[in-house]
C-alpha positions in Angstrom: 118.6 42.2 200.4 115.2 43.5 199.3 111.6 43.7 200.3 110.7 41.1 198.0 112.8 38.5 199.4 112.1 37.2 202.6 109.4 39.5 203.0 107.5 38.1 200.3 107.7 35.1 201.6 106.5 36.2 205.0 103.3 38.0 203.0 102.7 34.6 201.7 101.7 32.9 205.4 101.1 36.7 206.9 99.1 39.4 206.3 100.6 42.3 204.4 103.5 43.3 206.7 103.4 47.0 205.4 100.1 47.3 206.8 99.1 47.3 210.5 100.9 45.3 212.5 99.1 42.2 213.9 98.8 40.7 217.3 101.8 39.1 218.3 102.2 35.7 217.4 104.0 35.0 221.2 101.6 33.2 223.7 100.0 30.5 221.6 100.2 31.1 218.1 102.9 28.0 217.6 101.0 26.7 214.6 100.9 30.1 212.6 104.8 30.2 213.7 105.2 27.0 212.3 103.6 27.6 209.0 105.9 31.1 208.8 108.7 29.0 209.3 107.6 26.6 206.4 107.2 29.9 204.5 110.7 30.8 205.3 112.0 27.4 203.9 110.8 27.4 200.4 113.4 28.8 198.8 115.0 25.8 199.8 112.3 23.0 198.9 114.0 21.4 196.6 116.8 20.5 199.0 114.5 19.8 201.9 113.3 17.2 199.5 116.2 15.7 198.9 117.8 15.6 202.7 114.1 13.7 203.4 115.3 11.3 200.1 118.5 10.7 202.1 117.0 10.4 205.3 114.6 8.0 204.2 117.3 6.2 202.6 119.5 6.5 205.8 116.8 5.3 207.9 115.7 2.3 205.4 119.1 0.9 205.7 119.7 1.4 209.1 115.9 -0.3 209.9 117.2 -3.6 207.6 120.6 -4.1 209.5 118.4 -5.7 212.5 116.0 -7.6 210.1 120.2 -9.2 208.5 121.1 -9.6 211.6 118.2 -11.8 212.9 118.7 -13.8 209.5 122.3 -14.0 210.4 121.5 -15.4 213.8 118.8 -18.1 212.1 121.2 -19.2 210.1 123.9 -20.1 212.9 121.0 -21.3 214.7 119.8 -23.6 212.0 123.5 -25.0 211.7 123.9 -25.8 215.8 119.9 -27.6 215.1 120.8 -29.4 212.1 124.5 -30.6 213.1 122.5 -32.2 216.4 120.6 -33.9 213.8 121.1 -37.5 212.0 122.3 -36.9 208.6 119.2 -37.4 206.2 116.7 -37.8 208.4 113.5 -35.4 207.5 112.9 -32.5 209.5 109.3 -33.8 209.9 110.9 -37.5 211.8 113.2 -35.7 213.8 110.3 -33.6 215.3 108.4 -37.0 215.6 111.0 -38.6 217.4 111.8 -35.7 220.3 108.0 -36.2 220.4 108.0 -39.7 221.1 111.4 -38.9 223.7 108.9 -36.5 226.0 110.2 -33.6 224.5 107.3 -31.9 223.1 108.7 -28.5 224.2 111.6 -28.4 222.1 110.0 -29.9 219.4 107.4 -27.4 219.1 109.9 -24.6 219.6 112.7 -26.5 216.9 109.9 -26.7 214.5 109.5 -23.1 212.8 113.2 -23.5 212.1 114.5 -24.0 208.2 117.3 -27.0 209.3 119.1 -29.1 207.7 119.9 -32.7 209.3 123.6 -33.5 209.9 124.2 -30.1 208.0 125.9 -27.4 210.6 126.2 -23.7 210.2 126.3 -22.5 206.3 129.4 -20.1 206.5 129.1 -19.0 203.1 125.5 -17.6 203.4 126.1 -16.3 206.7 129.6 -14.1 205.1 126.8 -12.7 203.0 124.4 -12.1 205.1 126.9 -10.3 207.4 128.6 -8.2 203.7 125.1 -7.1 202.7 124.9 -6.0 206.3 127.9 -3.7 206.6 127.3 -2.5 203.4 124.1 -1.4 204.6 125.0 0.3 207.8 128.0 1.8 205.9 125.5 3.6 203.4 123.5 4.4 205.8 126.1 6.3 207.9 127.3 8.2 204.2 123.0 9.1 203.5 123.2 10.6 206.9 126.3 12.6 206.2 125.0 14.2 203.5 121.9 14.9 204.3 123.6 16.8 207.6 125.7 18.7 205.0 122.9 20.0 202.7 120.2 20.2 205.6 122.9 22.5 207.1 123.5 24.7 204.0 119.7 24.9 204.2 119.6 26.3 207.4 122.3 28.3 207.2 120.7 30.5 203.8 117.6 30.5 205.8 118.8 32.3 208.8 120.9 34.3 206.5 117.6 35.8 204.0 116.2 35.6 207.3 118.9 38.4 209.1 119.1 40.4 206.1 115.3 40.7 206.7 115.9 41.9 209.9 118.6 43.9 209.3 115.8 45.7 206.5 113.8 46.3 208.4 115.6 48.1 211.1 116.0 50.4 208.0 112.4 50.3 207.5 111.2 51.1 211.1 110.1 54.7 212.1 111.8 56.3 214.9 109.0 56.2 216.8 110.0 52.3 217.7 113.1 52.9 219.0 111.7 55.4 221.0 109.4 53.1 222.9 111.4 49.7 222.5 114.4 49.7 224.5 118.2 48.9 222.3 118.8 45.8 224.2 115.7 43.9 223.7 115.5 45.2 219.9 119.5 43.2 219.9 118.6 40.6 221.5 115.7 39.8 219.0 117.9 40.5 215.6 121.1 38.2 217.6 120.0 36.3 220.5 117.1 34.9 219.5 117.7 34.3 215.9 120.7 32.1 217.2 118.8 30.4 219.1 116.1 29.7 216.3 119.3 28.5 214.4 119.8 25.9 216.4 116.8 25.0 216.5 116.1 24.7 213.6 119.3 22.4 212.3 118.0 19.7 214.9 114.5 19.9 214.4 114.7 19.5 210.8 117.8 17.0 210.9 116.5 14.9 214.1 112.7 14.8 214.2 112.6 14.0 210.2 115.0 11.0 210.8 113.6 10.0 213.9 109.9 10.2 212.6 110.8 8.3 209.8 112.9 5.5 212.0 109.6 4.9 214.2 107.3 4.7 211.0 110.2 2.1 209.4 110.7 0.5 212.6 106.8 0.0 213.0 106.1 -1.2 209.0 109.0 -4.0 210.1 107.8 -5.3 213.2 104.0 -5.7 211.6 105.7 -7.3 208.7 107.1 -9.6 210.7 105.1 -10.6 213.9 101.8 -8.7 214.1 101.1 -9.9 217.9 105.0 -8.7 218.8 104.4 -5.6 217.1 101.0 -4.5 219.1 103.3 -5.4 222.3 105.5 -3.3 220.7 103.5 -0.5 220.3 100.9 -0.4 223.5 103.3 2.6 225.2 103.3 4.7 222.3 99.7 6.9 223.3 101.6 6.7 226.7 104.8 8.5 225.6 103.0 11.2 223.5 100.4 12.2 225.5 103.3 12.1 228.5 105.8 14.2 226.5 102.8 16.3 225.2 101.1 17.6 228.3 104.8 18.1 229.7 105.6 20.2 226.5 102.2 22.5 226.9 103.1 23.3 230.7 107.2 23.9 229.5 106.2 26.8 226.5 105.6 29.6 228.5 108.7 29.0 230.7 110.5 29.2 227.4 108.6 32.2 226.2 109.5 33.8 229.4 113.0 33.0 229.6 113.7 34.5 225.7 112.1 37.5 227.2 113.9 37.8 230.6 116.9 37.7 228.5 115.5 40.6 226.3 115.4 42.4 228.7 118.1 41.7 231.0 120.7 42.5 227.6 118.6 45.8 227.3 119.8 46.3 230.7 123.5 46.0 230.3 123.1 48.0 227.1 122.2 50.7 229.0 124.6 50.1 232.0 127.3 49.7 229.7 126.5 53.1 227.5 126.6 55.5 231.0 128.7 53.9 232.8 130.6 56.7 233.3 127.3 58.5 235.0 127.1 55.6 236.9 130.4 55.8 238.4 129.8 59.4 238.8 126.9 58.9 240.7 127.7 56.0 242.6 124.7 53.8 241.1 127.2 50.6 240.9 125.9 48.8 243.9 122.1 49.9 242.7 122.6 49.0 239.3 124.0 45.5 240.7 120.9 44.8 242.8 119.0 45.7 239.9 121.2 43.2 237.8 120.6 40.3 240.2 117.2 41.0 240.4 116.8 40.5 236.2 119.3 37.6 235.9 117.3 35.8 238.9 114.3 36.6 237.4 115.7 34.4 234.3 117.7 31.7 236.1 114.3 31.1 237.7 112.6 30.7 234.3 115.3 28.8 233.0 115.4 26.8 235.6 111.5 26.3 235.2 111.6 25.7 231.5 114.1 23.1 231.4 113.2 21.1 234.7 110.0 20.4 233.0 111.7 19.6 229.5 114.1 17.7 230.8 111.1 15.2 232.4 110.2 14.1 229.3 114.0 12.1 228.4 113.4 9.8 231.7 109.9 9.6 230.8 110.0 8.5 227.6 113.4 6.1 228.7 111.9 4.6 231.5 108.6 3.5 229.4 110.8 2.5 226.7 112.6 0.2 229.1 109.3 -1.3 229.9 108.7 -2.1 226.4 111.9 -3.5 225.8 110.9 -5.5 229.3 107.5 -6.7 227.5 108.5 -7.3 224.3 111.7 -9.9 225.4 108.9 -11.7 227.5 106.0 -12.1 224.7 109.1 -12.8 222.2 110.1 -15.3 224.9 106.7 -17.0 225.1 106.5 -17.0 220.9 109.6 -18.6 220.4 108.8 -21.4 222.6 105.7 -22.0 220.8 107.2 -21.7 217.5 105.2 -19.0 216.1 108.5 -17.2 215.2 112.5 -17.6 215.2 115.1 -16.4 217.9 116.2 -14.6 215.2 113.1 -12.9 215.2 112.6 -12.1 218.4 116.5 -10.6 218.3 115.3 -8.0 215.7 112.4 -7.5 217.8 114.4 -6.4 220.4 116.8 -4.5 218.6 113.7 -3.0 217.3 112.7 -1.9 220.4 115.8 0.0 221.0 115.1 1.3 217.9 111.7 2.3 218.6 112.1 3.3 221.9 115.3 5.6 221.4 113.4 7.8 218.5 110.5 8.4 220.9 113.1 9.7 223.4 115.0 12.0 221.2 111.9 13.2 219.7 110.5 14.5 223.3 114.2 15.7 224.5 113.8 17.9 220.6 110.6 19.0 222.0 112.7 21.0 224.9 114.4 22.3 221.5 111.4 22.9 219.2 109.7 25.5 222.3 112.7 27.3 223.1 112.8 27.9 218.7 109.2 28.9 218.7 109.6 31.2 221.7 112.7 32.6 219.9 110.9 32.7 216.3 108.0 34.5 218.0 109.9 37.0 219.4 111.5 37.5 216.0 108.7 37.5 214.0 106.8 39.8 216.1 109.5 42.6 215.3 109.6 42.2 211.6 105.7 42.2 211.9 106.3 45.8 213.6 104.4 48.2 211.8 106.6 50.7 209.6 106.8 54.1 208.5 104.2 53.8 205.2 106.0 54.9 201.7 104.2 57.3 200.8 103.5 56.5 197.0 105.6 59.4 194.5 105.2 60.4 191.8 108.9 59.4 190.0 109.6 63.8 190.1 113.4 63.5 189.8 114.9 66.1 192.6 115.8 69.5 190.9 119.8 70.0 190.9 121.2 72.5 192.9 123.1 75.5 192.0 123.5 77.2 196.0 121.4 75.4 198.6 118.1 74.0 198.8 115.4 76.3 199.6 112.8 74.2 202.1 109.7 75.6 202.7 107.4 74.8 205.5 102.9 75.2 205.2 100.7 75.0 208.1 102.5 71.5 209.1 100.9 70.3 212.3 102.1 66.6 214.0 101.9 65.2 217.2 104.4 62.3 219.1 100.8 61.5 220.8 97.6 61.9 219.3 96.0 63.3 222.6 98.5 65.3 223.1 99.0 68.7 220.5 102.3 69.5 219.9 102.8 71.3 216.4 100.0 73.1 215.0 99.9 75.0 211.9 103.5 75.5 211.6 104.5 77.9 208.6 108.3 78.9 207.8 110.5 79.6 204.6 114.6 78.9 204.4 115.7 80.2 201.2 118.6 78.8 199.2 121.9 79.5 201.0 120.3 81.3 204.0 120.6 80.3 207.8 118.1 79.3 210.0 118.4 79.3 213.5 115.4 77.6 215.4 115.8 78.5 219.0 113.3 78.5 222.0 113.0 76.9 225.8 113.4 73.3 226.4 110.0 71.6 225.2 109.0 73.7 222.6 109.6 71.6 219.6 112.5 72.5 218.1 114.1 68.8 217.2 110.6 67.8 216.2 111.4 70.4 213.5 114.7 68.6 212.5 112.6 64.6 212.9 110.2 66.2 210.5 112.6 67.9 208.7 114.7 64.8 208.0 111.6 62.6 207.7 112.2 60.7 210.5 108.3 60.9 211.2 105.5 62.1 208.7 103.6 65.4 209.2 99.7 64.3 210.4 98.6 67.4 208.2 100.4 70.3 206.2 103.0 70.0 203.8 106.4 70.3 203.6 108.3 70.9 200.3 112.2 70.9 199.3 113.0 73.3 196.2 109.5 73.4 195.5 108.5 69.3 195.4 106.1 68.3 198.0 108.1 65.4 200.7 104.8 62.9 199.6 106.3 62.5 196.1 109.8 62.0 197.1 111.2 58.6 198.8 112.7 59.1 202.0 116.1 58.5 200.7 115.3 61.4 198.3 114.7 63.9 200.8 117.6 62.5 202.8 120.3 62.8 200.9 120.1 66.3 200.6 121.1 66.5 204.2 123.7 66.7 206.1 123.9 66.9 210.2 125.9 67.4 213.1 124.5 66.7 216.4 125.5 67.6 219.9 125.0 63.8 220.4 128.1 62.8 218.3 128.6 59.0 216.8 131.1 57.4 215.7 131.5 53.8 214.5 134.7 50.7 215.3 137.2 51.3 212.4 140.0 53.8 211.3 139.1 57.9 211.4 139.6 57.8 208.0 136.5 55.5 207.6 134.6 57.6 210.1 135.3 60.8 208.0 134.4 59.3 204.6 131.1 57.6 206.2 129.0 59.8 204.2 130.8 59.3 200.9 131.7 55.8 199.4 133.9 57.3 196.7 136.4 59.8 199.0 139.5 59.8 197.9 142.6 60.0 200.6 143.1 63.4 199.3 139.7 64.5 200.0 139.7 62.8 203.5 142.4 65.0 204.3 140.7 68.1 203.4 137.7 67.7 205.1 139.8 67.3 207.9 142.0 70.4 207.6 139.0 72.4 207.0 137.6 71.0 210.0 140.5 71.6 212.0 140.9 68.1 213.1 144.3 67.3 210.8 146.4 68.9 213.7 145.5 66.0 216.0 144.7 63.3 214.1 148.9 63.5 212.3 150.0 64.2 215.9 148.5 60.0 216.8 150.9 57.1 215.6 148.7 55.5 213.2 147.5 59.1 212.3 144.2 58.8 209.8 144.5 54.7 210.1 143.8 54.9 214.2 141.1 52.6 215.1 138.5 53.9 217.2 137.3 51.2 219.9 133.2 50.6 219.5 132.8 54.2 221.9 135.9 56.0 220.6 136.9 56.3 223.9 140.3 56.9 222.7 140.1 60.5 221.6 138.3 63.0 224.0 134.6 64.4 223.6 135.7 67.7 221.4 138.0 65.5 218.6 134.8 63.3 218.1 132.7 66.2 217.9 135.4 67.7 215.0 135.3 64.3 213.8 131.7 64.6 212.9 132.4 68.1 211.4 134.5 67.0 208.9 132.2 64.3 207.7 130.2 67.3 207.0 132.7 69.0 205.2 133.2 65.6 203.4 129.5 64.9 201.8 128.9 68.3 200.8 125.0 68.4 201.3 122.8 71.1 200.2 121.4 71.9 203.1 123.1 71.6 207.4 121.7 71.0 209.9 123.6 72.0 212.7 122.2 70.8 216.4 124.4 72.2 218.9 127.5 71.3 217.3 130.2 73.0 219.0 128.8 72.4 222.6 131.7 69.6 223.3 135.0 71.8 222.2 136.3 74.1 224.2 136.4 78.3 223.4 139.5 78.2 221.3 138.0 75.4 219.1 134.7 76.8 218.9 136.0 80.1 217.5 137.8 77.7 215.1 134.4 75.8 214.4 132.4 79.0 214.0 135.1 80.0 211.4 135.1 76.3 209.6 131.3 76.5 209.6 130.5 80.0 208.0 132.8 78.8 205.0 130.9 74.9 204.8 127.4 77.3 205.4 128.4 79.0 202.4 126.3 78.2 198.8 124.3 76.1 201.4 121.2 76.0 203.6 121.4 75.8 207.4 119.1 75.4 210.0 121.2 75.5 212.9 119.3 74.7 216.5 121.0 76.3 219.5 120.6 77.2 222.9 123.1 79.8 223.4 122.2 82.8 221.3 125.3 84.3 221.0 126.3 82.0 218.8 123.3 82.6 216.2 123.5 85.9 215.7 124.5 86.1 212.5 121.7 84.1 210.9 119.3 85.5 208.2 116.6 83.7 210.1 115.9 83.4 213.5 112.7 81.6 214.2 111.9 81.7 218.3 109.4 78.8 219.2 107.7 78.3 221.9 104.8 74.9 222.4 105.0 74.2 218.8 104.5 77.4 217.6 106.7 79.7 215.7 105.8 82.7 218.3 108.8 85.4 216.4 110.4 84.9 213.7 113.1 87.7 212.0 117.2 89.0 212.3 118.5 89.1 215.8 118.2 93.0 216.0 114.7 92.6 214.7 113.9 90.2 217.9 115.7 92.2 220.1 114.1 95.1 219.2 110.4 93.3 219.6 111.5 92.8 223.3 109.1 89.3 223.0 110.4 86.0 224.0 113.7 86.0 222.3 114.3 89.6 224.0 113.8 87.5 227.2 116.1 84.7 226.5 118.5 86.4 225.5 118.9 89.2 227.8 118.7 86.0 230.3 121.7 84.4 228.7 123.5 87.6 228.9 123.0 88.6 232.9 124.4 85.2 233.5 127.2 85.4 231.7 128.3 88.8 233.3 127.4 87.0 236.9 129.6 84.9 235.8 132.6 86.8 234.3 132.1 89.4 237.5 132.8 86.0 239.6 135.7 84.9 237.5 137.1 89.0 237.8 136.0 88.5 241.7 138.2 85.0 242.2 140.8 86.5 240.5 140.8 89.6 242.6 141.1 88.0 245.7 144.0 85.5 244.3 145.7 88.6 244.3 145.0 90.0 247.5 146.6 86.7 248.7 149.2 86.7 246.9 150.0 90.0 248.0 149.7 89.5 251.5 151.3 86.5 251.7 154.5 88.3 249.5 154.2 91.3 252.3 154.6 88.2 255.5 157.7 86.8 253.6 
């Protein structure tokens, strides 16, 4: 989904997302969060209105049911009273005879009954009322089902757009965001929190709308039937609202903590799973289990407090509803005895008292879900509000077509991860088309940082980087990155077939292209030996092949992508010596006609580079080819000599071990 989709809706409710990140919503922005949720529902507004109308129809028919049943009860009671009275005697005369006979209370009670002396139950009228009642309940159910169907689509499409916005956001965030946020927490925000928000939105939209309309409809009908009795039924409403509000305010911080703890625990599990081999190697399983138990215990405690507090809402509301039920029944009985209302009306009120208290109880319990949903929405919106790497305005300059390689020039480039800590200052270098530029230096010299700037994972603080003479600032990030192919020390393969992994960087690659790249990278030999060949499915961490084979696959991927510029970061560090020789030969063919940047720790592998940049503390301190740098006897000479000496010591130790083995063998042979 493009930035103009959901982000445009969010911009309507919040400041520009491309600017500095606002303060997190979490911790006190429920109104702001709800406003943004309504903004998400903007494209679905016609269907939301339709759902509201269907809800109104369903609730209206549902509210009419008790009133109709009350009328049916009145028909029965009228027939019962009428059959007891002398046939043809007027109602006033019947009431007078009762009073003369000392039945004043009975006469008062039936004075409001519209009976006909000598006439029993009107079954025809009763049947019509019951038929209408059944029809009302049936239509209410149908309308409610259609409303649920419409809202389900509304919610799923809304959350679909939210997921797309989150996916787009992942692509627009700078590398710094992922360096400073636990991966598991980010995953939890775009999975667990969105799922919880989905559930909450579905329940709140459907249940809250229906329950609120029910309360309004029941209240209106009760006042229409009997205002005094309606006031009795409503006197508990403020108590319910105040009680639920106080409890909800106490519960919300614990819901926020629950989802924060969930993100932390997800991050811990993700790190543990990714490093399970190291955990086993260093015997850290017990420590990890203890840390997990600690985090899980904090999540349990936060969830317990949230659920206990929010769980009090429903029983409190039900208790108040039962008190209200007793009050309506008692006062209604006095009203009937006084002849103010009919028995059917009291029956209607008793049903309405249940219809009134149940929605309030449900609304109160939905506050639980609402608080949890708001907490998750806060975390999702905080993620969407994260400051993005600003896209510099381009001039529309097209990338020039390359013939052989691409040129890259650094002119007085400065960069800092931390504004207070200098790293790269006034770095200048030039890689001409087809050249191989090796970057060496001690740990922390800034080698990987140069790669991050090349691929535009970070924006420079000063100076200029040019690709084929065009300033990076005049090119989009996609234009810059499309010129590069990367083979890194840390391999990355996804769940899928070997063929899909090789063809990852080129969507239009044919099977023949994949096979050719595999042969060039010496992948074809081991893949052909697999039972399923190129259709072999790699699991999530490609554990069904060796580390060296993983590296070979990434090299084959680079072959197939056919980039203009190669970045090789210790690309052969995970393969054996024999395979390394083969890969070096393959790399030599791959680098022909291409500009290459090679980061190397083993200096013997880059002796043939056209230019070697020696970096130290973010600066290029030496520059030249292998022979020139050795002749200068500077930092490169010292690094090379230290590696060469270490290699000689290793070889001497190896020869000494072989000599001792030979002596032991001869001694053993002499003994025999």
